[in-house]
N, C-alpha and C positions, 0 to 999 in steps of 0.2 A: 338800388340797382345791384345786381349780382357782380361779384368780382370776376373779371374776364381773364385773369392770369397775367401772363407776360404780354405787355402792351405792344411789343414789336410784332407779334403775330396778328394783331387786329387789322382788319381791312381798312383801307383809307389812305390818305397821303402818307407816304413814307419818307424818311429823311434821305437826302442824297448822300451817297457814300463819298468819302474823300478820294482824291486822285492817288493812284498808286505811283510811287516814285520810280523813275526809270533807273535801272541799275547802272552805275558808272562803268562797270565792266562791259555791259552791252554797248554803250556809247563808244568805249575804247575799241571794241571789236569792230563796230561799224566803221569807225574812222580808219582802222587798219585795212578793212576790205577796200575802202575807197582809195587809200594810198597804194595798195597793191595793184588795183586796177589802173590807176594813173601811171604807175611805173611799168605796167605790162608784165608783172611777175606772175605768170600762170602757175608756177611751181608753188609759190607761197599761197596762192588762192586755193589750189588743190589740197594743200595741207589743212586748210580751214574748212573744207567742204565735207558735209555729211554724204553718205553714199547716194542719197536721193537728189543731191544738187550738183553732182560732178559733171554730168553732161551739159546741163544748162549753163554752168559756170564756165566751161571750156568755150562755148559759143559766145558768151558775154565777154570773156577775156580777149577772144579774137576780134570781136567788134570794137572793143575799147582800144586795142593795139592799132587797129586800122584807123580809128579816129585820131589816135595819137600821131600816127605817121602823117596824116593830112594836116592836123592842126598844130603841130609843134608840141613843145613841152607843156605840161600842165601848169597853170597859174595857181589854181586853188581847187580844193575839194570841199564840198559842204553837204551836211545832212539837212535835207529840206523838211522832212516830216518823219515821225516815228509813231507807230500805233501798236498797241498790245492786244492780242487775242489769246486768251488763256495764258499759256506760258511761252508763247512765241511773239516775237517782235517783228513787225514789218517796217522796213526803213526805206525811204526814198532818198536817193543821193544824186549829186550832180558833180561832174568834173568839168571845170572851165579851162579852155585852152585859148591861146592868143588868136589863132587864125581859123577857128572852126566853131560851129554851134556847140553849146554845152552838151555833154554826153550824160544822159539821164538814165538811171536804172532803179529798180525796186528789188529788194531782196528780203528774205525771211531768215531771221536768226533764231536759233534755239540753244538751250544750254544742256549739256550732257556732262554731269559730274564736274561742274565748275569750268568747263571749256565751252566757249561759244562757237557754234558751227553754222555754216551757211546751209540752209535746207532747200531753198529754191531762189532763183533769180529771174528777172525779166528785164529785157532791154526796152526802155520807154522812149528812146531817141527817135525822132522822126514820126512819132505817133501822136494822134490827137485824141485825148480822152480827159476825164476828170483828173487823172493822176499826172498828166503831163503839163498842167498849168503852173 
C-alpha cells in the first residue's frame, strides 16, 4: 500500500480534541460583573463595557437595581454556565435575593489587550427558554 503521508489528514474517525481551559481572568471578570450588578453599580459596569454593550448594559443594570429594591440585599451570586465561541465567552449568571425570584442574565465577554469587556447582555429573568432552566 502506498504511503498516505500525514495520517491526521486521512478521512475517517478523528481524535476528539481536548477541552480548552477557561482563563481564570475571564472567571474573575464574570464574577466582578455579577458583583457590580448585585451592588447596582452602573458606573463600574459602564467602565467594563465595550461600546457595543453599553446600551444593553444600562437596561440590565436598571432591571437588576429594580429587582434589588424589591428583593432586598443580595445573598449570593453564581455563575451557572460558561461557553466559548471562538475568542468570546458566554456566561450565564444568577443573583439570589432573600425576598425575590433569582435575577438571571447572560452576557458575552471578550478580551482586548488583556482587559475583559462586556460585549452584550441579555436579561433572562421571567423568561422561559432553554437558557432559563
